[in-house]
N, C-alpha and C positions, 0 to 999 in steps of 0.2 A: 551304419557303415562300419566295416571292419578294417583293421590294419592287417595287411597281408604282405608278408615277406617272401620274395621270390629269390630262390638260390639256384642259379644255373650258370654254367660256364659258357653258354652260347648266348651272345648278345642279341641275336635275332629272336631267340625264344623268349628272352627277358622282355623285349619290346612287345612281342605278341601277347604274353601273359599280362603285362602291365595294362595294355589297351583293353583286354577282355575284362579284367577286374575293375578298371575305371568305368567301363560301360555300365556296370552294376552298382556304381556309387561307392565302391570300396577305395581305400587309400593304399596304393601299392608302394612298397619299398623294395629295392633290388640290390643284390650283390652278385658279382660274377666270379669271385674267388672263394672257393669252398672253405679255405682255411680261416676265413673271417666270419663264417656262418654262425658259430656259437656266440661270438661276441655281439654280432648283430641281433640275435634273438634276445640276449640279455639286455642290450641297450634299447631296442625298439619295443620290446615286449609285445609282439604282434599277437593278434587273435588266431592267426593261421600262418603256417609256413608251407609254401609250395616248394618242394625239394626234389631236384633232379637226382637220379641215382648215379649215372656215369659222369663223374667229374675227375679232373686230373689229379688234384691234390688229395682231397679226402672225399670218399664216395658218400652218397646220400644216406645209405644204410648206416654207416658209421656215425654220421652227423645226427641222425634220428636217435640212435642209441645214446649219444652224448646228451641230447636234449632230455630224453627220458630219465637219465641218471642224475640230472641236476635238479634238486628240489625247488629251486627258484623258478624254473621254467618248464618243469616236467608236465605241467597241465596244458602247455601250448599244443594246439591241434596241428597235425602234420598230414599233408597229402603228398605222397610220392608221385612224381610225374616223370614218366620214363618211356623211351622207345622200346625198352625190353618188355616182352609180354609173355614170358614163360612162367610156369607154375613155381619154379624154384625161387625166382626173383620176387614174385608176389608173396611167397611164404616168408622169405627173408625180410621183406618190408613189414609184414604183419608182426613177425617176431621181434623186430626192432621197435615196434610200438606205433607204426603209422596208423592213422585213422582211416585212410583211404588210399587206393592205388589207382592212378589214372594213366592210361596208355596214350602216348602220342601217336598220330597227330591229334591235336586238340580240336574238338568240335565245340565252339563257343557256348551254344545254348545248353548242351549237356554238361559241359565243364562248369558253368555257373550254377546249374542245378546241383551238381555234386558238391561244390563249395558251400552252397546254402545248407545242404544236408549235414555236412560236417560241422559247420558253424552252429547249427541248431542242436547238435548232440549234447 
């Protein structure tokens, strides 16, 4: 069982992702204010962060860069989860250090398979 931090400013998305990761036996933690994401990663020390890109305060790309630049948490695996599906956004996510990019809408079985792949990396 992995500790998975969900960072998204949409509460419905958080509920959906929490229920999906619980189905697979993982322990979800969630925050909906992106300004608290870095502190949450440092406090929870999750095995994986599911990180939305489009958020009001700090976008997910910036948060991913902050995670990668902090030696205490830089090893944390990050999956970007976004409604954006363009090559530029995917490239930005990869350049920020994301381990994986998943496009919404979420298909639970595929989503869990992608989480498993990243956790096993």
